[in-house]
N, C-alpha and C positions, 0 to 999 in steps of 0.2 A: 837370182831370184830367191827370196827367202820363203821356205815352205813352213806354214804355220803348224804347230803341234796341237792346235785346238781339237779337243776330242769331246764333243757335246754328249750329254746324257741322253740316250735315245728316248727315255721316258719323258723328258722335257719336250722333245720334238713331237710326240703324239699326244700331248696332254689333253687337247680339246678337239673332239671329233663331232660332238653333237650336244644338244641341250637335254636329251633324254638320258644319255649315259656319258657324263663328263669325266674324262680321265684326270687323275690327280697329279699335279707336278710334284717332283720329289721334295722341293722346298716346303710346300704346303704339308705334305705328309709328315715331314720332320717337325713342323710347328705343332701338329696335332700330337705327335709322339712325345713332345716336350711337356705336355700337360700331365702325362702319366708319372706316377712315382718312379724315379729312375732306378731305384733298387730292384725293380722288376727285371731289369736287364742284367742284373748280377746274380740272378738265381737260376740254376739249371732246371728248376721245377715249374717256372712260369710258362703258361700256355697261351698262345695267341691265335685268334681266328679272324680272318677277313672273309665274311660269308657272301661277298659279292665282288670278288676281285676281278679286275679288268686287266690292268697292265702289270699287276703284281708289285706295285711300288711300295705299298705298306709292308708287305711281307719281306721284300728285299731290304728295306731300311731297318726293319726289326732284326733281321738276321745280322746286319752290320753291327747293330748295337749289342746284340747278344755275343757276337764274336769278340768284341772288345771287352765286354763285361765279364765273360767267363774265362778269359785268358789265364788267370791265376789258378782257377779251380780245375780247368781242363787244359793243361799247357800244350798238348800235342794238337796242332791245328786241324788235321783231318779228323781226328777223333772228336774234336769240338764241333766242327761243322756237321759231322754225321749226327751227333747228339741233337744239335739245334734243329736240323731239318727233319729228323725222324720223330722227335719227341716234343718239340716246342712250337713249331710254326705250321699252321694249317690254313687252307683256303678252299672256298667254293666259288667256281668261276661262273660268270654270267652267261657266257656263250662258249661254244667249242673254240672259236677263234681266240677269245680272251684266255681260255684255259691254256692254250699253247703259248700265248704271249707271257702269261704269268709264270709258267714253268720255265720259260726261257730266261726271265728276269731273275728267278730265285735259284733254279737248278743249273742255269747256263745251258739248258737243253730242253727242247720242247717235249721230250719224253724223259720221265724221271729215271727210267731204266736204260737210257741210251748211253752210247759210248762216251759222250762228252759231259754227262751229268756229273756235277761236283760231288754228289753223294748217291750211291747206288740203291735203288728201290727194286722191289719185286714186280711192280706194276708200272705202266706208262704214266699213270696219274701221280704216283707218289702221294703226298698229302695235299695236293691241289686237285680237287675232284671236279668233274663235270658230268652231268647226265642229261641227255635230251629227253624231256618229258612233255606230256600234253597237259593242256588245261582240263579242268574237271567242270563240265558244263552242267548248269542247273538253270532251267528257264531262260536260256539264251545268254547267261553270264557265267564266268568262271567263279566257282564258290570261294576260291582263295584270293584272287586279285581283282575280280570284277571285270575282267576283259570281256569284250563283246564277242560272242560266238560268230556273228556275221563277219567280223573283221579278222579274227585270229584263228578260226577253224579252217585252215587252208592247207593241211597236209604237210608231209615231211619235206617238201621241196622248198619251203620258205620258213624263216625264223619265226617262231611263235611267241617268243619272249615269255615263256613259262619258267620263271626263275625258280631254281631248285629250292632255295632256302625258304621261300614263302609259300611254296606249294606242297605243304605237308602239315599235318597236325602234330607231328613229333620231330622237331628240328634236332633233337639230341641223337637221332638214329644215324646221322651221317658219319660220325666218328666214334661209333660204339659207346654212346652215352658218356663221352668225355665231358668233363667240366672245364670251361675256359676261364682263365683269369681275366683276359682282355679280349673284347670284341671291338674291332676298329675297321673303318672303311668309308667308302663313298658309294652309296647305293644308287641304282637307277632311279631317276626322278619321276618319270611319268610315262604314260603310254596313250596312244590314240584311243578314244572311246567310241569312235564311229559317228561323232556328232558333226556339226557344221565346220567346214574348213579345218582349222588347226586345233579343234577341240580335243582336249586330253584330260585324263584323270590322273591325279597324283598316285604314286606308288611308294614313295620313300618312307611314309609313315608305317607301312606294313612291315618293312624291314626293321625299323626301330622297335616296333611292338614285338616282332618275332625274336629279335635279339634279347629283349628284356625277359622273355620267357625262359631263356637259358640261364638267367641269373648269374651273369659274369660278375666278377668283382668290380670291373671297370668297363664302361662303354663309351666309345669316342667316335662320333660320326659327323660327316659334313653333309648338310641337306639344304634344300631351298628354305628361305625364311618365310614363306607364305603361311606356315602354320601359326605364326604370331597372331594373325587375325582370323584364323579358321578358313571358312569358305568350302569349296567343293570337296566333300568327303573328308574334311579335316576337323569338323567341330569337336568330335569326341577326343581326337588326338590332341587338339589344342588344350582342351580342358584338363586332360591327364598330364600333359607336359607342364602346364602352368602351375598345377597343384603339386608337382613332384619336387620336393625339397632335396632330392638326391642329385639334381642337376647342379653341379658345383661351379661350372664355368660355361659361358657362352661367348664365343668370339664372333662378332657380327660384321658383315660386309654389306652395307646397303647397295653398293654398286658391285654386281657380280664380277665385272671385268677387273676389279682390284684383286680378286681372288683367282679367277680363271681368265687369263688374258684373252680378250677377243670373244668371250662368251657372254651373251646378254640373257640373264635369267630374271624375269620380272619380279621385283620385290627383294632381290639380292639373295645371299646365302649366309649360312652360319655353320660353325661346328661347335658341338657341345661335348662336355665331359661329365659323365654320370658315374657315381660311385654307389654300389649296392648298399653299403652299411654306414654311409655318412649322411647327415641331415644338417643343412645350414643354408644361409642365404647364398644366392648365386652371384658370382663375380661377372659382371657384364663388361666386355671389352669392345669398344667401337673402333673399327678400322676404316679410315677414309684415305683414299689414295694408297700410298705405301706407308702411311704413318698411323701410329696408335693415337687416336684422338682423345680417348678417355677410358678409365676403368673404374668401376664402382660396384660395391656390393649392395644388392637389394632383392626384394621379393619378386618372384615372377608373376604372382597372382594379384598384384596390387590393383589391376584393372581387368575387365573382361578380355581385352586384347593386350598383348605385350608391347609396351612402348620401348622401342629398341635403343633410343639415343639417351645417353646419361644427362645431357644438358636439357633435352626436350622434356624429360620426365618432371623436372622442377617447374617448368612453365605449365604443363598439364595439371600438376598439383595445385598451382595457384588458381587456375581457371575452375577446376572442379570444386575448390573450396567454397565457391559462391553458391553451390548447390542449386543451380538453375536448371530448368527443363532443357533438354538437349534436342537437337534437330533430328535425330534419328526417330523421334516420336512423330514427326510431321512429314518426313520424306516418304513418298509412295513406294510400295514394293515394286519390283521390276515389272515392266510391261503392263501399265495401268489400263490400257485400252485393248489389250489382247491382239495387238497387231505385230506380226513378225518383222524382224529387221530388214528382210528382203522384199517386203511389200512396197510397191511403187505407186499404187493407186491408178487413177485415170485422169486425163487432161481436161475433159469437159464435164462441168458440174451438172448433175441431174437433181431432180427434186428429192429432198431428204438427205442429200449428201452433206458431209462435213469436210471442211478444209483439213488437209493432212500434211504434216511435215515428216519427211523421211531423209535419209542420208543423201538422197538424190534430189532433194529440193521440195518445192510445194506442189501438191496435187490434190485430188479429191477422192473420197472413199464413201461407200454406201453405209448408212447407219446400221444396216443389217450385218455388216462385216465387223462390227466392233462391239465391245461391252463398255459400259461406264461403271466399272466396279466400285469406284469411290464417290460417284456422283459429282464429278468435277468438270464436266464438259462445258458448263455455262459459266465457269470461273476463269480468271486470269491465272496462268500457270507458269511458274518459273522452272525452266528446264536446263539440264546440262547433258552433254554427251556421256553415255554410260561408260565408254572407254576413257581411261585417264590420258590426258595430254602428255605426249612424250614417252608413253609406254612404261611408266614407273622407273624412269632413269633420268638423271639430270642432263640438261643440255650442255652445249659446249662451254657455257659460262659457269657450269657446275651448279646451276640452280634449277629448281622445279617450277612448272606452271600449275600443274595438277588439273585445273578445270579448262575445258574448251567448249566452244559453242554455247556459252551462257546467254540465255535469251528468255523473252516473255512471250507465251502463246496467248492470244486473245480468246474470248469465249467462242464456242462453236468450232474450235480448232483442236485436233488431236495429233498425236505423234506415234511413231513406231517404237519398237523395243530398243532402237538405237539410243533413245533418250531416257533420262531419269527425271521424274517430276519431283522437284525439291519441296515446293509448297504452293498453295493456291490462295488467291485473294479476290476480294470483291472489287478492287480498283487497280488501274494501271499504276497509280502512284505508289501504293503499298508494294506492288510487285517490283517496281524499279528500286525502291528502298531495300528490298531483300537482295536484289542483284548487287547493289552497292556493298552490302555486307559480305556476300560471297566472293566478291572481287578482292577483298582485303587480303594482304599477306597473312594476317593473323588467322583468318578462317582456313585458308589453304594450308597453312602450317599445321593446324590441328587435324585437318583431314589426312595429311601425310603420315601422321603418327599412327593412324589405324589402317593405312593402306599397305598391302603386301602382295598385290597383283596389279594388273592393268585395269581392273574393273572397280568402278565407284558404285557402291551399293548403299542402301539406307543405313546399314550398320556402321559404315565408315564415318558417319556423322555423330558418333556417340560422345565425342569430346567437344562438339561445337555447340555453344549455348544458344538457345532461342532468344532473340532480342525483340525489342519494341520497334516495329517497322513503320511507325508514324513519321519517321524522319530518316534521312540517309545516314550511313555509317562510314567512318574512315579509320585507317589504322591508328592514327593518333588518338582518336576517341577511345578505341579498344585498349591500346597500350595503357592509357591513363586509368580506364575503368578497372583493369585487372592488375594494376600496380606493377607493371613489368619494369625491370631495371634496364639501364642503357646496354648492359652486356647481353641481356636476354633479347632485347630489341635487335641488337646487331646480329645475334645468332639467327633469329628468324629471317632477317633481311639478307643474310649471307646464303640462305637456303632457298628462298622463294623470290622469284622475279616479279616485278610489277605486272599487273594485268590491265590492259586498256579496256 
């Protein structure tokens, strides 16, 4: 029997434990480190910080590069390792458990002053620190991260997820006001906000903003790509990122599983490289599967949302050049009738009741239980399901459908918050023609360019031109109207499946 000498990297084995705190595989950490100027690893003065370390993978890989890069300047190995670990590499752990894991990865010992540590420190922490702190409650919310007091004020017996790096007004204090040349890492992405079912609020933007306050020479982080289109708590962050010409490179993964195997993050993920004192157009690199699909330099703020795909941007430009009114101006805001998604109505119609559509089917609801905010009850209403078909990830065929439950509601019929009202009409014929338009691959492709979560809102229609609905529409008609090339048509049809 032949015994294999296979010795897997333990940090590959634990790379993915949850969607809130996704552990980074070593291969990905090294791709991010490759974006940095490599001379940084040949200087004994360069300082690195991972302010939300989990497995310690970034710090470990940085140490490896410094060990090689400083070999000529500090020839004696132990002296070199001591210098790197004591003066160049620093971390702030997310939790007590990850602090032990990170120290084990970097110091080869969970205690920096332990017997087996490769470099001796005076404290157990060394330069990878952790402190169990509490949220600061103001009117039921944490003033730093927005956590719900009802959910996270639960005593010392449970993890509160009060991350040290963002729960302070002065992040410089953790390492005696040190200035860091490089801040790099993979922050926690979100936390439950106490809402319905799996409702969660984003956190990652708070880590990016806090890191920028430290004014490093370089910042390199991997985060969910939802910020491209804004959304829940991200509007200001999106605006500041899109207008920041110091973001020199974005590597984009529309399918998060291509980056973190087995992890589904709606809207995908990206990592970005930011330089404090450089100003230029950003290089956008699209990754699909395990392949580099394209790379192109362009402005991030060309449109109100970031169009992530380098081929798609050329199609969007063609469509926008017609300067037509767009459908975000006619789509209703969410919950047009003020009926919650869990409302089921009743089965027997009473005087004054309206027909109601919910995710449970057809029923009836009292007129006193609804509002007609936009004055549309007596019109034909084209509606779709608020949640994106397929959860913002491609199907097994590699294509998206985007829309589901596209239908027309007749007058005197309302719907719950499960549905979004796209437009209203005076006749069934006009409504059906609008549906024919929405079913086209062309429209659903344009929707995809503004989608970065599973939710379809009115803002997602900002690239979709409003058409004349006196007749039906087909893809062929739209391809011709907007003068799309055969290559552009093939690109759309490679991404969007037909919709019956």
